[in-house]
Residue frames as qw, qx, qy, qz and C-alpha x, y, z in Angstrom:
[[0.435, -0.832, -0.339, -0.056, 8.30, 1.76, -15.78],
 [0.627, -0.487, 0.000, 0.609, 11.81, 2.61, -14.50],
 [0.394, 0.207, 0.338, 0.829, 12.51, 4.61, -17.64],
 [0.107, -0.743, -0.413, -0.515, 9.35, 6.75, -17.30],
 [0.552, -0.782, -0.202, 0.205, 10.20, 7.54, -13.66],
 [0.605, -0.237, 0.162, 0.742, 13.69, 8.56, -14.76],
 [0.206, 0.449, 0.402, 0.771, 12.32, 10.83, -17.45],
 [0.333, -0.831, -0.383, -0.229, 9.86, 12.33, -14.99],
 [0.631, -0.620, -0.083, 0.459, 12.65, 12.98, -12.49],
 [0.479, 0.007, 0.275, 0.834, 14.84, 14.62, -15.15],
 [0.016, 0.643, 0.457, 0.614, 11.91, 16.74, -16.33],
 [0.461, -0.833, -0.305, 0.011, 11.09, 17.89, -12.82],
 [0.630, -0.441, 0.045, 0.637, 14.74, 18.71, -12.14],
 [0.352, 0.255, 0.359, 0.826, 15.01, 20.76, -15.33],
 [0.169, -0.780, -0.425, -0.427, 11.86, 22.73, -14.45],
 [0.570, -0.763, -0.171, 0.251, 13.12, 23.48, -10.97],
 [0.596, -0.216, 0.190, 0.750, 16.52, 24.49, -12.32],
 [0.219, 0.486, 0.415, 0.737, 15.00, 26.74, -14.96],
 [0.319, -0.856, -0.344, -0.218, 12.85, 28.48, -12.34],
 [0.641, -0.606, -0.045, 0.468, 15.84, 29.01, -10.07],
 [0.488, 0.022, 0.297, 0.821, 17.81, 30.58, -12.91],
 [0.042, 0.596, 0.455, 0.660, 14.93, 32.78, -14.04],
 [0.419, -0.801, -0.412, 0.115, 14.06, 34.02, -10.53],
 [0.172, 0.837, -0.176, 0.489, 15.37, 37.50, -9.71],
 [0.483, 0.075, -0.607, 0.627, 17.94, 37.90, -6.98],
 [0.450, -0.763, -0.251, -0.390, 16.13, 38.72, -3.76],
 [0.014, 0.542, -0.594, 0.594, 17.47, 39.89, -0.48],
 [0.470, -0.188, -0.852, 0.134, 17.18, 37.22, 2.17],
 [0.174, -0.341, -0.613, 0.691, 16.13, 39.77, 4.81],
 [0.297, 0.564, 0.254, -0.727, 13.72, 41.87, 2.71],
 [0.444, 0.174, 0.770, 0.422, 12.51, 40.22, -0.49],
 [0.277, 0.822, 0.498, -0.013, 10.20, 43.10, -1.45],
 [0.198, -0.762, 0.147, 0.599, 12.95, 45.72, -1.79],
 [0.702, 0.696, 0.140, 0.058, 13.31, 46.92, -5.45],
 [0.679, -0.436, 0.231, 0.543, 17.11, 46.66, -5.50],
 [0.516, 0.343, 0.403, 0.673, 17.58, 47.85, -9.08],
 [0.011, -0.856, -0.302, -0.420, 15.54, 51.02, -8.55],
 [0.539, -0.831, -0.025, 0.138, 16.98, 51.88, -5.15],
 [0.697, -0.294, 0.274, 0.594, 20.57, 51.37, -6.24],
 [0.405, 0.526, 0.383, 0.642, 20.04, 53.36, -9.44],
 [0.158, -0.911, -0.223, -0.307, 18.57, 56.29, -7.48],
 [0.615, -0.744, 0.115, 0.236, 21.44, 56.19, -5.00],
 [0.390, 0.837, -0.380, -0.056, 24.00, 56.04, -7.81],
 [0.330, -0.493, 0.804, -0.031, 25.55, 52.73, -6.78],
 [0.409, 0.152, -0.836, -0.334, 25.61, 49.19, -8.17],
 [0.798, -0.321, -0.228, -0.456, 22.87, 46.76, -7.10],
 [0.804, -0.022, -0.518, 0.291, 25.50, 44.46, -5.60],
 [0.215, 0.266, -0.433, 0.834, 26.67, 47.30, -3.36],
 [0.519, -0.346, 0.057, -0.779, 23.18, 47.93, -2.09],
 [0.890, -0.171, -0.385, -0.174, 22.58, 44.22, -1.47],
 [0.637, 0.105, -0.539, 0.540, 25.86, 43.93, 0.45],
 [0.021, -0.282, 0.344, -0.895, 25.04, 46.99, 2.58],
 [0.659, -0.281, -0.079, -0.694, 21.47, 45.85, 3.25],
 [0.675, 0.033, -0.736, 0.036, 22.61, 42.42, 4.38],
 [0.349, -0.105, -0.699, 0.615, 22.96, 43.47, 8.03],
 [0.346, -0.187, 0.040, -0.919, 19.79, 45.55, 8.12],
 [0.027, -0.227, -0.945, 0.235, 16.99, 44.07, 10.22],
 [0.299, -0.262, -0.303, -0.866, 13.64, 45.31, 8.83],
 [0.484, -0.008, 0.573, -0.661, 10.51, 45.12, 10.93],
 [0.294, 0.222, 0.922, 0.118, 8.26, 42.21, 10.00],
 [0.084, -0.291, -0.544, -0.782, 5.69, 43.02, 7.33],
 [0.410, -0.653, -0.520, -0.368, 2.76, 44.91, 8.77],
 [0.603, -0.648, -0.297, 0.358, 4.64, 46.01, 11.88],
 [0.121, 0.952, -0.146, 0.240, 6.25, 49.34, 12.67],
 [0.686, 0.216, -0.465, 0.516, 9.90, 49.32, 13.66],
 [0.534, -0.732, -0.263, 0.331, 11.02, 50.34, 17.14],
 [0.058, 0.981, -0.185, -0.030, 13.03, 53.56, 17.51],
 [0.530, -0.569, 0.591, 0.214, 16.08, 51.45, 18.33],
 [0.725, 0.236, 0.593, 0.259, 15.63, 49.37, 15.17],
 [0.408, 0.894, 0.161, 0.090, 15.28, 52.49, 13.00],
 [0.124, -0.920, 0.367, 0.061, 18.50, 53.99, 14.38],
 [0.633, -0.351, 0.659, 0.206, 20.46, 50.72, 14.25],
 [0.704, 0.451, 0.506, 0.210, 19.38, 50.01, 10.67],
 [0.288, 0.956, 0.001, 0.051, 20.17, 53.55, 9.56],
 [0.334, -0.789, 0.493, 0.150, 23.64, 53.37, 11.11],
 [0.692, -0.079, 0.674, 0.245, 24.40, 50.07, 9.39],
 [0.604, 0.613, 0.471, 0.194, 22.97, 51.00, 6.00],
 [0.176, 0.984, -0.031, 0.015, 24.17, 54.61, 5.72],
 [0.418, -0.718, 0.511, 0.220, 27.68, 53.85, 6.95],
 [0.670, 0.020, 0.673, 0.312, 28.10, 51.06, 4.42],
 [0.503, 0.755, 0.387, 0.165, 26.56, 53.03, 1.54],
 [0.017, -0.980, 0.164, 0.113, 28.85, 55.98, 2.24],
 [0.554, -0.432, 0.618, 0.354, 31.83, 53.65, 1.78],
 [0.584, 0.385, 0.630, 0.337, 30.49, 52.93, -1.72],
 [0.228, 0.634, 0.279, 0.685, 29.71, 56.60, -2.40],
 [0.316, -0.237, -0.443, 0.805, 30.65, 59.31, 0.12],
 [0.153, -0.125, -0.177, -0.964, 28.06, 61.61, -1.48],
 [0.469, -0.459, -0.700, -0.283, 25.11, 59.60, -0.13],
 [0.118, -0.315, 0.417, -0.844, 23.64, 61.66, 2.68],
 [0.139, 0.235, 0.853, -0.445, 21.10, 60.75, 5.31],
 [0.433, 0.475, 0.178, -0.745, 18.56, 62.93, 3.53],
 [0.449, 0.386, -0.616, -0.519, 19.20, 61.27, 0.15],
 [0.131, 0.024, -0.989, 0.064, 18.93, 57.80, 1.67],
 [0.269, 0.358, 0.667, -0.595, 15.62, 58.71, 3.35],
 [0.455, 0.484, -0.129, -0.737, 14.27, 60.21, 0.13],
 [0.417, 0.289, -0.776, -0.374, 15.11, 57.14, -1.95],
 [0.076, -0.065, -0.970, 0.222, 14.05, 54.56, 0.60],
 [0.337, 0.373, 0.495, -0.709, 10.75, 56.36, 1.28],
 [0.460, 0.386, -0.388, -0.699, 10.04, 56.37, -2.45],
 [0.544, 0.161, -0.780, -0.263, 10.13, 52.57, -2.59],
 [0.032, -0.006, 0.867, -0.497, 9.00, 51.63, 0.92],
 [0.272, -0.509, -0.740, -0.345, 5.43, 50.29, 1.02],
 [0.372, -0.789, -0.462, 0.157, 3.55, 52.99, 2.92],
 [0.284, 0.795, -0.068, 0.531, 6.24, 55.62, 2.30],
 [0.169, 0.469, -0.514, 0.698, 7.82, 57.62, 5.08],
 [0.622, -0.421, 0.179, -0.635, 4.95, 57.02, 7.51],
 [0.958, -0.056, -0.267, -0.085, 5.63, 53.29, 7.45],
 [0.631, 0.274, -0.471, 0.553, 9.09, 53.95, 8.87],
 [0.305, -0.642, 0.234, -0.663, 7.78, 55.97, 11.84],
 [0.192, 0.173, -0.896, 0.360, 8.74, 54.07, 14.99],
 [0.511, -0.496, -0.680, -0.173, 6.13, 52.20, 16.97],
 [0.223, -0.633, 0.238, -0.703, 4.93, 54.02, 20.08]]
């Protein structure tokens, strides 16, 4: 009986470990963001985008951001991205982010 519990525990641990390894890297503050696509379109490495997005505070799913949140997030994200590539403009960032944002540009319009 002890042996079968040990085998079961090892099997469960291996399954959990395999799932953790196979799972894609997700951003802790916005798990739906397609990092590979966004970073490719901006011309930077995925790691650079992830690092820059770390201090962004997206609105909760289904909610519109406040004007203050939009401006604060843009300042954080654009400033950091321009350190990775000075050629990233506000317009380019908006174009790329709108392409991958659920709801497009309208979803980023501040709440009234």
